[in-house]
C-alpha positions in Angstrom: 16.5 3.1 -28.4 12.8 0.8 -29.2 11.3 -0.6 -26.1 8.0 -2.7 -27.6 5.9 -4.2 -24.9 4.5 -7.0 -25.7 0.5 -7.6 -24.7 -1.6 -7.9 -22.8 -3.5 -9.5 -25.8 -1.1 -11.6 -27.5 -3.5 -13.2 -29.8 -5.4 -10.3 -31.0 -7.5 -10.8 -34.2 -10.7 -9.9 -35.9 -13.5 -11.5 -33.5 -16.7 -10.3 -35.8 -17.9 -8.8 -38.8 -18.4 -5.2 -39.8 -19.8 -2.8 -41.4 -18.3 0.8 -41.7 -20.0 3.5 -39.8 -23.7 3.6 -37.8 -26.0 0.7 -39.3 -29.5 1.5 -40.9 -31.9 -0.4 -39.6 -35.6 -0.2 -41.5 -38.6 -2.7 -41.2 -41.5 -2.2 -43.5 -43.4 1.0 -43.0 -41.0 4.0 -43.8 -41.0 7.9 -43.5 -40.2 11.2 -45.8 -37.5 13.0 -43.6 -37.1 16.6 -44.6 -33.0 15.6 -44.1 -32.2 13.2 -47.0 -28.5 11.2 -46.3 -28.7 12.2 -42.2 -31.8 10.3 -40.9 -33.2 7.1 -41.5 -36.3 4.6 -39.8 -36.1 2.0 -37.5 -38.5 -0.7 -36.2 -37.5 -2.6 -33.2 -38.2 -6.4 -33.4 -40.5 -6.4 -30.6 -42.8 -3.6 -32.2 -44.4 -2.4 -34.8 -43.7 1.4 -33.7 -42.3 3.7 -35.8 -39.5 5.7 -34.8 -38.8 8.9 -35.9 -35.7 10.4 -37.6 -33.6 11.3 -35.4 -32.9 14.2 -36.6 -36.0 16.1 -35.7 -35.8 14.6 -31.5 -33.0 16.2 -29.0 -31.9 15.0 -25.5 -35.3 15.9 -24.6 -36.9 13.8 -26.4 -35.1 10.8 -23.8 -36.0 9.3 -21.0 -37.4 10.4 -18.7 -39.5 11.9 -20.8 -43.2 11.5 -21.1 -43.3 8.3 -23.8 -39.3 8.6 -24.4 -38.5 5.4 -24.2 -38.7 5.2 -27.9 -37.4 7.6 -29.0 -34.2 6.6 -26.2 -34.1 2.6 -27.6 -33.5 4.4 -30.7 -30.6 6.8 -29.7 -28.8 3.8 -28.4 -29.5 1.0 -30.5 -27.8 3.0 -33.5 -24.9 4.2 -30.6 -24.6 1.0 -30.1 -23.8 0.2 -33.7 -21.4 3.3 -34.1 -19.7 0.9 -31.0 -19.8 -1.9 -32.7 -18.6 -0.9 -35.6 -15.2 0.7 -34.2 -14.6 -2.5 -31.9 -14.8 -5.1 -35.0 -12.8 -1.7 -37.0 -10.7 -2.1 -34.2 -9.2 -5.3 -34.6 -8.8 -5.7 -38.3 -5.2 -5.3 -39.2 -5.9 -3.8 -42.4 -7.5 -0.7 -40.8 -5.4 2.3 -39.5 -4.3 2.5 -36.0 -4.7 6.0 -36.1 -6.2 8.8 -38.6 -3.9 11.2 -37.4 -4.2 15.2 -37.5 -2.5 17.7 -35.9 -4.0 19.5 -32.7 -5.4 23.2 -34.9 -7.1 20.9 -37.4 -9.2 19.1 -35.1 -9.8 22.6 -33.9 -10.3 24.1 -36.6 -13.1 21.0 -37.5 -13.0 18.2 -40.0 -15.4 17.6 -42.1 -18.2 19.0 -40.3 -17.1 17.8 -36.7 -16.9 20.5 -34.8 -15.0 20.9 -31.1 -16.7 23.9 -30.0 -20.1 24.2 -27.9 -23.1 25.5 -29.0 -25.6 28.0 -27.3 -28.7 26.1 -29.0 -29.0 21.8 -28.4 -27.6 20.0 -31.6 -30.3 17.5 -32.6 -29.6 13.6 -31.8 -28.9 12.4 -34.8 -25.3 15.1 -34.8 -25.1 13.9 -31.4 -24.4 10.2 -33.2 -22.5 12.0 -36.2 -19.9 13.7 -33.1 -19.1 10.2 -31.1 -18.8 8.3 -34.8 -16.0 11.2 -35.6 -14.6 11.0 -32.0 -14.1 7.4 -32.2 -12.4 8.1 -36.3 -10.1 10.9 -35.0 -8.6 8.9 -31.6 -6.2 6.0 -31.8 -7.1 2.5 -31.8 -6.3 1.5 -28.3 -7.0 -2.1 -29.4 -5.7 -2.6 -32.8 -3.4 -5.7 -32.9 -0.4 -2.7 -34.1 -1.2 -0.5 -30.9 1.8 -0.3 -29.1 2.3 1.9 -26.4 3.2 2.2 -22.9 2.6 -0.9 -20.7 -1.7 -1.0 -22.0 -3.0 -1.8 -25.2 -5.8 -4.7 -26.6 -8.8 -4.3 -25.5 -10.6 -6.9 -23.8 -14.7 -7.9 -24.5 -15.7 -8.7 -21.9 -13.6 -5.5 -19.7 -15.5 -3.3 -22.1 -19.1 -4.6 -21.2 -18.1 -4.1 -17.2 -16.8 -0.8 -18.3 -20.6 -0.3 -20.0 -22.8 -1.8 -17.3 -20.5 0.7 -14.8 -21.4 3.6 -16.8 -25.3 2.6 -16.7 -25.1 1.6 -12.4 -23.2 5.7 -12.3 -23.2 4.9 -8.3 -20.5 5.9 -6.0 -18.1 3.8 -3.7 -18.2 5.4 -0.7 -21.4 3.9 1.5 -22.9 -0.1 1.1 -26.3 2.1 0.8 -26.1 3.5 -2.7 -23.5 0.9 -3.8 -23.5 -2.4 -2.1 -23.0 -5.6 -5.0 -20.0 -3.0 -6.3 -19.0 -2.5 -2.4 -18.8 -6.1 -1.5 -17.2 -6.8 -5.5 -14.0 -4.9 -4.3 -13.9 -6.7 -1.1 -13.7 -9.2 -2.3 -11.3 -8.4 -5.0 -9.0 -7.3 -2.8 -8.8 -10.4 -1.5 -8.2 -12.2 -3.7 -5.3 -10.3 -4.8 -4.0 -10.1 -1.5 -4.0 -13.6 -1.0 -2.0 -13.9 -3.9 0.5 -11.7 -2.8 1.2 -13.7 0.0 -0.6 -12.1 3.1 -2.4 -14.0 5.4 -6.2 -14.6 6.5 -5.5 -11.7 9.2 -3.3 -9.6 7.0 -4.1 -7.3 4.2 -6.8 -3.9 3.4 -6.7 -1.7 0.0 -9.4 0.3 -2.3 -9.3 0.6 -5.6 -7.5 4.0 -7.2 -7.6 6.1 -9.9 -4.4 5.4 -11.8 -0.8 3.8 -9.5 0.1 7.3 -9.5 -2.5 7.5 -6.8 -1.6 3.5 -5.4 2.0 4.9 -4.9 0.7 8.5 -3.4 -1.2 6.3 -0.9 1.9 4.2 0.1 3.8 7.6 1.0 1.0 9.0 2.8 0.3 5.8 4.9 3.5 5.4 5.7 4.4 8.8 6.8 1.0 8.3 9.0 1.8 5.0 10.5 5.1 6.5 12.0 4.2 9.9 12.4 0.7 10.0 13.7 0.4 13.6 14.7 0.9 14.5 11.4 -2.8 14.2 10.4 -3.3 17.1 13.1 -0.2 19.6 12.9 0.9 19.1 9.2 4.7 18.8 8.6 5.6 21.1 10.3 5.5 18.6 14.0 7.9 16.4 11.5 11.5 16.0 11.7 13.2 16.0 7.7 12.0 13.0 6.5 13.5 10.7 3.3 12.4 8.4 1.1 14.1 5.7 -1.4 14.4 4.9 -4.9 15.6 3.2 -7.6 17.0 5.5 -10.7 14.5 3.5 -12.4 11.3 3.5 -10.7 8.2 5.7 -11.7 8.4 9.2 -11.4 5.2 9.2 -9.0 7.1 8.6 -6.0 8.9 12.0 -6.4 5.8 13.2 -7.6 4.3 12.1 -3.8 6.9 13.3 -1.8 6.3 16.8 -3.5 2.3 16.5 -3.1 2.6 15.1 0.6 4.6 18.2 1.2 8.3 16.0 2.1 9.5 17.5 -1.1 11.2 15.8 -4.2 14.9 16.7 -3.2 14.1 14.0 -0.5 13.5 11.5 -2.7 17.1 9.9 -2.7 18.1 7.8 -6.3 19.2 4.9 -5.7 21.5 3.5 -8.4 20.8 0.4 -10.8 22.9 -1.9 -12.3 23.6 -2.2 -15.9 19.9 -4.4 -15.9 18.4 -1.6 -13.8 17.6 -3.4 -11.0 18.8 -1.1 -7.4 22.1 -1.8 -6.4 21.2 -2.9 -2.7 24.7 -2.0 -1.3 24.2 1.5 -2.2 20.6 1.3 -0.8 22.2 0.7 2.5 24.7 3.4 2.1 22.1 5.9 1.2 20.6 5.0 4.8 23.0 5.5 6.5 23.8 8.8 5.3 21.0 10.1 5.6 20.5 9.1 9.4 24.6 10.5 9.8 23.4 13.9 8.2 20.3 14.0 11.0 17.9 12.9 8.4 14.9 10.5 9.2 14.5 7.5 6.9 11.1 6.1 6.8 10.0 4.2 2.9 11.7 2.4 0.4 10.2 1.9 -3.3 11.4 -0.8 -5.3 9.9 -1.5 -8.0 8.8 -5.0 -9.8 8.5 -3.9 -13.6 10.3 -1.3 -14.5 9.0 1.0 -16.8 11.2 1.0 -19.5 13.9 -2.4 -18.8 11.0 -4.1 -17.4 13.1 -5.2 -14.4 12.8 -6.4 -11.0 14.5 -4.9 -8.2 15.5 -7.9 -5.6 13.1 -7.9 -3.4 13.8 -10.1 -0.4 17.5 -8.1 -0.5 15.4 -5.0 0.1 13.3 -6.7 2.4 15.7 -7.1 4.9 17.4 -3.8 4.6 14.4 -2.3 6.0 13.9 -4.6 8.8 17.1 -3.7 9.3 16.4 -0.2 10.2 12.2 -0.2 10.5 11.0 1.3 7.4 8.6 1.3 5.5 8.2 -0.8 1.8 6.5 -0.5 -0.8 6.6 -2.4 -3.8 5.3 -0.5 -7.4 3.9 -3.1 -9.3 2.0 -1.9 -11.2 3.9 -3.5 -14.7 4.8 -6.4 -12.6 1.5 -7.7 -11.0 0.7 -9.3 -13.7 3.0 -11.8 -13.4 2.1 -13.2 -9.8 -1.2 -14.8 -11.9 1.1 -17.1 -13.7 3.0 -20.0 -11.3 6.1 -20.0 -14.0 6.7 -16.3 -13.5 5.7 -14.7 -9.9 8.8 -16.0 -9.3 10.5 -12.6 -10.6 8.4 -10.9 -7.9 9.9 -13.4 -5.3 9.9 -11.9 -1.1 6.4 -9.4 -2.0 5.0 -11.4 0.7 7.2 -9.1 2.8 5.8 -5.6 1.5 3.8 -3.1 3.5 2.1 -2.3 0.8 1.7 -2.8 -2.7 0.4 -1.4 -6.3 -1.2 -3.6 -8.9 -2.3 -2.1 -11.8 -5.0 -5.0 -13.8 -4.9 -1.9 -16.3 -1.6 -3.1 -17.3 -0.7 -6.8 -17.5 -4.1 -8.4 -16.9 -6.0 -5.8 -19.6 -8.9 -4.3 -18.0 -9.6 -1.1 -19.4 -7.9 1.8 -18.1 -8.3 2.7 -15.2 -7.3 -0.2 -13.0 -5.5 0.0 -10.2 -4.9 -1.2 -6.4 -3.4 -0.4 -3.2 -3.2 -3.0 -1.1 -2.0 -2.6 2.1 -1.1 -5.2 4.5 -1.9 -3.8 8.5 -5.5 -3.7 8.7 -7.2 -0.3 9.4 -4.9 2.0 9.2 -6.4 3.6 5.6 -9.2 4.9 7.4 -7.1 6.0 10.6 -5.0 8.1 8.4 -7.8 9.3 6.5 -10.8 9.2 8.6 -12.5 12.5 8.7 -15.9 10.6 9.9 -18.5 13.3 7.7 -21.9 12.8 9.5 -24.1 13.0 6.7 -22.9 10.3 4.8 -20.7 7.9 7.7 -23.6 7.8 10.2 -22.8 5.2 12.8 -26.0 3.7 13.2 -27.1 3.0 10.4 -29.2 -0.2 9.6 -25.8 -2.8 8.2 -22.6 -3.0 9.2 -21.3 0.6 8.7 -17.2 -0.9 8.2 -18.6 -1.9 4.8 -18.6 2.0 4.3 -15.3 2.5 2.4 -15.5 6.4 1.3 -13.9 7.2 4.4 -10.7 5.4 4.3 -9.7 6.7 0.8 -8.7 10.2 0.0 -11.5 11.0 -2.1 -15.0 11.3 -1.1 -16.8 10.2 -5.1 -14.9 7.3 -6.2 -15.3 5.6 -9.6 -16.3 1.9 -10.0 -13.5 0.3 -11.3 -14.1 -2.8 -9.8 -16.9 -4.3 -11.8 -15.1 -4.4 -15.4 -12.2 -6.9 -13.8 -14.1 -9.3 -11.4 -16.6 -9.8 -14.7 -13.0 -10.7 -16.4 -12.2 -13.0 -13.5 -14.9 -14.9 -14.3 -14.9 -15.0 -17.7 -11.5 -16.5 -17.9 -10.8 -17.6 -14.4 -7.1 -17.3 -12.6 -6.4 -19.9 -15.4 -7.1 -17.3 -17.8 -4.8 -14.9 -16.5 -2.5 -17.0 -16.5 -2.3 -18.6 -19.8 -2.6 -14.8 -21.3 0.7 -13.5 -19.1 2.7 -16.8 -20.2 2.0 -16.1 -24.0 2.5 -12.1 -23.9 5.9 -13.3 -22.1 6.9 -15.8 -24.6 5.7 -13.6 -27.3 8.3 -11.2 -26.1 11.0 -14.1 -26.2 10.4 -14.6 -29.1 10.7 -11.0 -30.1 13.9 -10.9 -28.2 15.0 -13.9 -30.5 14.1 -13.1 -34.0 16.0 -9.9 -33.1 19.2 -11.7 -31.9 19.4 -13.0 -35.1 19.3 -9.0 -37.1 22.0 -7.4 -38.3 20.0 -3.9 -38.8 18.9 -4.6 -34.9 20.8 -4.1 -32.3 19.6 -5.4 -28.6 20.3 -3.0 -25.3 20.5 -6.7 -23.4 22.0 -9.9 -24.1 19.8 -11.8 -21.7 16.0 -12.4 -21.9 13.5 -10.2 -21.4 12.0 -10.7 -17.6 9.0 -9.2 -18.3 7.3 -8.5 -21.7 9.9 -5.1 -22.6 12.4 -5.6 -25.1 14.6 -3.0 -26.1 16.4 -2.7 -29.1 18.2 -0.1 -31.4 18.0 0.1 -35.0 21.1 0.4 -36.6 20.8 2.2 -40.0 23.1 1.1 -42.5 25.8 3.8 -42.2 26.7 2.4 -38.3 26.3 -0.8 -39.0 30.2 -1.4 -39.3 31.0 1.5 -37.0 32.5 0.5 -33.8 31.0 0.2 -30.5 31.7 3.8 -28.6 31.2 7.4 -28.0 30.8 8.4 -31.3 28.6 5.2 -32.9 25.8 6.5 -29.2 26.1 9.6 -30.1 25.3 9.2 -34.0 22.8 6.5 -32.8 21.1 9.2 -30.5 20.5 11.7 -33.4 19.0 9.7 -35.5 16.7 7.8 -33.6 14.9 11.2 -32.5 13.5 11.8 -36.9 13.1 7.5 -36.7 10.9 7.7 -34.1 8.8 11.0 -36.0 8.9 8.6 -39.3 8.0 5.3 -37.5 5.3 7.4 -36.2 3.9 8.9 -39.4 4.7 5.7 -41.3 2.4 3.8 -38.5 -0.1 6.4 -38.7 -0.8 5.8 -42.9 -0.6 2.2 -43.6 -1.9 1.1 -40.6 
């Protein structure tokens, strides 16, 4: 079975002119270099200062070195040229998605590109060549023909935000070291909570390094909410806890149970219907069975946009069951959360406002550069109560500002990367309406692909109904199987055919694109 996920950039096309490799800027002044072909000179528009060839300089010649400003400008200008060339080439349909080489080939070195670490420093020119080659042999995830799991495309505004974030190089644990980014995170989280449907009096959250960590937070918080003694006494003070998730949910739920000491065997996998949605009667039955066995159910994970089928669990019905049994409801909307931006499609997440926590990954459907994931929590203050350790060297209470903005003590991490600025900048550039249009167009493309495949004798759709998300699931039917009646034997042969077909398709794409 192939799953083609259309988006989040449905109309990607070449936006800029491009040249191959790092460009050479030259002015009226020239300098002879002892490394012809690898070095060049640069003249800056606002200065007639001659920049020596970069092959004669090393990192010690860059800022903060004395008189290192011009060399730093030269180095960065050439780096920007490499990046711009790569970005522009990525949008060209005629370029390759990947110049594929096997691991041993990359390890052994290709055309002077070596992964080995030297004892003596390389010069700046070599570092630029290494930057270029790193991009050359990697996957162009911004390519119009790159289709991978749940994330593709390159948002130029988001990329600009990531560049600025790295330049700022700060930490998200206290307001004193990250005042602007801390406030941006608060505003973004408040906006996302509002879109989910929570009131102004409700809501907390934090940006995390991926959806797996966001889901782990949800289990951590649920356990602490019902059993706060676990923070000091550990799992030995608790009864046998049980959590529930669907057969089509993300594996991170089981991983979270393993990491937190609950145990993956204590994750009950609830059956789904043919469309990949959790069967609520099975959930109810599983909860009752766990209670009869002397276990303590405490948490249910519902999925809004499953990884393969793009299915949405019936959130309201699951919320009713959770309320009836007093369980924490988490909605993993890592993939489907972006549909909340669309008036047309947000109905698929009806009931999400009843969740106690929500995972939402803007780096998926909203197209933010990796990584950008948020855990949203309805109960304000729970994150801090659960994770606070009051490290005195960081979180003093007598600072001259409101220390509630020191967010580091409500997270698992101490050092935390700034993941908010790129999303904030994209939101400023697109507005909520821009994200809505992007989501709508993406799902329109999925419907178009569905309609086209439905008319083809060489493809067979897994579902006869239109896709709920941008996941379009289908089989390619080879000529030898097209006249064969559906059944176990046909399915077996189809599976046998699919593995070499996947490899062939991979090689074909890397060769032609």
